[in-house]
Structures are given as C-alpha cells and as structure tokens.
N, C-alpha and C positions, 0 to 999 in steps of 0.2 A: 504493500500500500504506500509506504513512504517513498519507494523508488518511483512508482507511477506518478505520485504527486510532484516529486522532484523533476521528473522528465516533463511533466505538464508545465511546471513553473518555468523551466528552461525554455520551453517552446514559446510560452507567453512572453518572456523577456526578449527573446530573439525577434518575435513578430513585432513587438512594440518598438524595438530598436529600428527595425527596417521601416516601420511606419513613420517613425520620427525622422528617419533619414530623408524621406521624400524621394522625388524623382532624381535620377542621375542627370547631371548638367553637362551638355556637350556644346562646345564652341566650334563652329566651322569658320575658318578664316580663308577667304578666297583671295588669290593673288590679284586678279583683275577681272572686270566685268565683260568677259568674252563668252560666246556661246558654249564652248567646250567645258568651261569652268562652271558657269551658272547652271547649265543643264545637268552636269554631274552632281552638283549640290542638290538640285531638285529631285533627282532620282534617288540619291542617298536618303534624303528626308522622307520620301514616299516609302522606300523600302523599310526604313526603321519604323515608320508608322504601321506598315503592314505586319511587322513582327509583333506589334502590340507591346512594345517595351515601354516602361515607365520612364520617359525621358523629357527633359526640358532643353530644347535646342535653340541656340542663338546663332545667327549668321552675320558675319562682318566681311565687307568687300574692301580690299586694300587699294583699289584703283591703280595697281601696278607700282605703288610707291613704298619703298622699303621702310622709310621712317614712319609712315602712317601705320603700316602693319606692325612694326616693332612696338610702337607706342601703345597700340590697342592690346596686344598680347600681354605686355608688361602690366598695364592697367588691370586687366582681367585676372592675372596671376595674383596681384597684390590684394584684390578684393575677394579672392577665393571663389571666383564666379563660375568655374568649370571643373569638372572631374575628368574630362577627356577632351583632347584637342584634335580636330580633323583639319589638316592643312590641305588646301586644294590648289595645287600648282607648286612649281619648284621654289620660287622666291619665298612664298609663305612657309614652305616646309623647312628651308634652311634657317629662316628666322625663328620658327617654332622650336627647332632643335636647340638653337643657341640659348634661348631663354628658359626652356624646360629642363635643361641639363641639371641634375641634382635636385629637382623639385618633387620627384616621386609622382608625377602626373603623366599618364600614358598619352602617346601621340600616334595618330594614324594618318598617313599621307596618301593622297590620290592625285592623278594627273601629273605625275612626275615620270619623265621618260628615262632618266638616268639617276636612280637613287644612289648608286655607288659614287658617281662623279659629284653628286650633291652632298656627299658625306653622310647620307642617311642610313647607309648599310655599312657595317664595319668590314674592313679588309683584313687580311691575315696579319698585316703590320700594325693596324690601329687598335685602339681600346674597344672593348665590347660596348654596344649601345643597347641597354636592356629595357628602354622605355618606348622604343619606336618600332612600328611595323607599318605595312601598307600594301598598296597595289601598284605595280609598275605599268605606266601608260606607254606601252611599246609594242611594236610589231617588228620582226626581224627585217633589217634593211636589205638583206639578201632576197627576201620575199618580194619586196618592192622592185628591186632591180631586175629580178627574174620576170616580173610582169612587164616591165619596160622592154626587156629583151624579146618577149613574145609579141608585144604590140608593135614594136618597130622592126621586127624581123632582123635583128642583129646589124642594122645599118649604122653607119658612123653617126654619132649623136653628141652634140655639145650642149651641156646643160648649165644654166646659170643659177647660182644660189646666192641670194641676198639675205643676210640675217644680222641680228644684233649680237653682242657678246653675252647675251642671256645664257646661263649655263646649259639649258636643255638644247638650245640651238647649236652651241659649240660641239656638244657631244654628238648630236645628230649628224653634223657635217663631218666630223672626224670618222665616224663609223661608215658613213656613205662613201667617203673617199677611200677608206681601207678596202671595202668590199668591191668598189668599182675597179680596183686594180685587177680583179679577176675577169673583167670585161674590157678588153682592149679597145673596143669601139665606143665605149661610153666615157666621156670626159666631163669633169666638173670644173667650172670656173667660179670662184667664190669671192664675195666682198663682205667683210664683216665690219659693222659699225658699232662703236662703243655704246653699250646700253646705259642710259642715264635715266634715273627714275625718281629724282627728288620731288618733282612736281609735274603737273600736266604740261606745262610749257616745255620742259626738257623731254618728256615723252613724245610730244608732237615734233619737236626739232629732230629727235632721233629718227622718227619715221620718215620725215622729209629727206633727211640725209641718206637714208636707205633707198628711197626712190631715185635720188640723184645717182647713187651708185649703180642701181639697176639700169638706168639709162646709159651709163658709161660703158657697160659691158654688153648691152643688147646686140650691137653689131657682131659680136663674137660668138653668140650662142643661138641654138635653135629653139630652146625652151627655157622656161624658168621652173624651179623646183621649190616648193614651200616646206621648210624645215620646222621643227617644233619651236615654239616661242611666241611672245606677244606680237611680233611683227606679222606673222602669218595668220594670226587670229583676228586681225582687224577686218571689218566687214567689207572695206573698199579694196582689200589687197588684190584679189583676183582681177577685178575690173581694171585697176590701174596698171598692174603688171601685164595684163593681156593687151593693153594698148601698145606695149613694146614688143612682146613675144608671147606665144601661147604658154599657158601654165600646164606643164605636164603632170605634176603631182601636187595635190592640195592637202593641207594639214587636217582638214575636217570635212564633214558632209556638206556644210554650207558652201565651201569653196568649190566643190564639185557641182552643186546646184547652180553656182554662179559662172561655171565655165571651165574649171580645171578638168583635165581629162579623167583622172582617177584618184582614188585614195584607198588605203587599207589601214584601218584604225581599230583599237580595242572597242568593244561594245560597251557603252556607258551603263546600260542596264545590268549587264553582267558584272561590271565593276562595282555597281551599287550593291548588288546581292552579295558579292564577295566582301565588301566593306562592312555591310551590316552584320554579316557572320563574324567578322573579326571583332567588331564592337561587342557583340553578344558574348563572345569568348572572354574578352577582357573583363567585362562586368561580371562574368561568372567566376573570375579569379585566375584566369590564365595570364601568365606574364607575356607581354608583347614580344619578348626575346624568344619565346617558344613558338611564335606564329610566323611561319615562313613568308617572306616577301616574294610575291610572284605576280605574273601578268594575269589579267582577267582571262577566263577560259574561252570566251567567244570573241570573234573578230567581225568587222564589217568591211566589205569590199563594195565600192561604188564606182560607177562610170557615168560620164556625160556623153550621150550618143551624138548630140549635135556637134560637139567639139571633135569627136572622132571622125565624123563625116567631113567636116571642114578640113581636117588634116589628112584625109584619105587613109585613115587607119581602120582596119577591120578588127573588131574585138572578138576573140574566139568564143564560141558558144559555151564552152565549159566555164569560162570566167564569168560570162553573163548569168549563167545558172547559179553560180556561187553568190553573185551580187543580189540576185532575186529582185526584190522591190526597190533596191537602191540603184536603179538605172534611170537617169534623168535626161530630159530632152530640152 
C-alpha cells in the first residue's frame, strides 16, 4: 500500500512539474526574407503543429544583416525566451552557434548547404559540438553536372557564375569547379563579390556590383549558373541575368518558373518532416550530438520547357518523368 501511494505521489509530482513547465519555447531565426527560407519556416511550423507538440514558436527574420541577427539572439538568450533555436540559413546558423556555445541550449539548422564549411559539424581536428544538429540543404553537384551533360549532349559549354563571398556560395563554387574537372567540355568562369550585410544599402550595393560583374563576363560565356546564397534568391535574379545570357541552372523552383532551364533541390516538405522529428527527439531527451546530420530524403527536379525550346534543347523523357508536376512553360 505504501509503495503504491509513493508511486502515485511521484507521478503526481512529475505531472505537476510538467504542467508548471508549460509549452517548450522555440525561436526560429531566418537569415533573410527569400522564398526558400520563408517557405521552409512555414513548412516546419505546419509540421510541428501536425505532430501536436506543446510548443510556443516565435519567428524572427534577420533581413540578411549579421548585426541584426546577433542582437536578437543575444537579447532572447538573456531573457531566457527559448528552449531550442532553429536557424534557417547559413548566416543565422553561424551566429547561433557563436552565441549558444556553452549555454546548454540545443540548436537545429536548416537551409545550410555546407555545415562543415560553416563550422556547424565538427571535423576530426576540431572540438566536439554537442548542442547542434540539423538538415543539410544539398544535392550532389555531380548530379547537377550529369544532367547538364545529358541536356547539352557533351558539347563544349562555358558557364558563368556570379556570386557573393557568402559562405554557402563559396562552397558551392568550389565543389562545382572540382567536379567539373571530370568534364573537359564544361568550363566555369566565376566572379565573386564581397558580401556586405551591415544594412540594406550595403546589400543593395553588393547586388548591383554582382550584376556589373555578370555583364563583364557575359561575352565569354554561354550560360549563367545560380549558386547557393542570397544573390541567387532575389526574385529579379533570373530576369536580369537572362537579359545577358540564359540561366542554365536556378537555385530554386521560382527561378525555374521565371526562366532558368532546370534545378534539382532538396524537398522542403521532406526537410520539414525531418526537422520536426529531430525536435521531437531532442525534447524527448536525446542529445543533438546523437542525431546524425544528413540531407533530406527527397529531392525535387524541375524544368522550364519554354527555355529548353528556345535553346533547342530536348529534355529526355526519363528526366521529365522524375520532374513530374515540376515542369513549367
């Protein structure tokens, strides 16, 4: 009898403690207000709601400005306003890591193409990072170049890449160039503009400098290629670049709708499901260090048929079948 009463009392105390604790508080910090970021946040929010978890979720957009992001995260740490941080984009993730180190607060990153390069995943030489995990926003560059090889039938192709020094863009360019070495007929010409993000004026100036760089190399290339990063996420990117040369590869679905020939990207719904699962594990007591960082299980392939027709390119039926409904005119 005593034992049963003791167990009942323990259960009552535990239930009361959980009730007093209230919902878990999640802060989502977006790097900047571009479709791939804002849509990913929306899908994560919906997926967490679908799982019926007791959560209080706040979203903050950093407008691509590092000082603004840092200030908000520090302010939220000081007030104890969140139990878990979701960082959406490379810039927010790097800043989140900097300020959460040693704080005992877990962090989950999304829309990060190169977590190793961003310092979010430890290397064999670096110290362990036991409070961070997440989802890699990446598709093998070899896959992209093999699609190019199929579409252009191994003809000599010169591709221009215009990007800022944003970390994800630099990583994307380096890996593209490395893999392109296996395709002697594919050459990349790059121009990299220093990424400045202290305010909106600097961001706009950076973008206009990138457009000037694109115009300077346009006579040397057949196409432009959109790498990961803020520059390629701007809604006017494809239109303005296409006035110089066709955009062969777009960084997102919107770019293909606007005229880029194709894209292959992680499926954001798949990423949201993966992220919600990670958060459920963490709030169940699993250490982020025990949750493997990996890419989302599903990918999206998309084509613009009108652009293909204008370029005289025939898209193989097997690729169109894989693209499914993501074939735009």
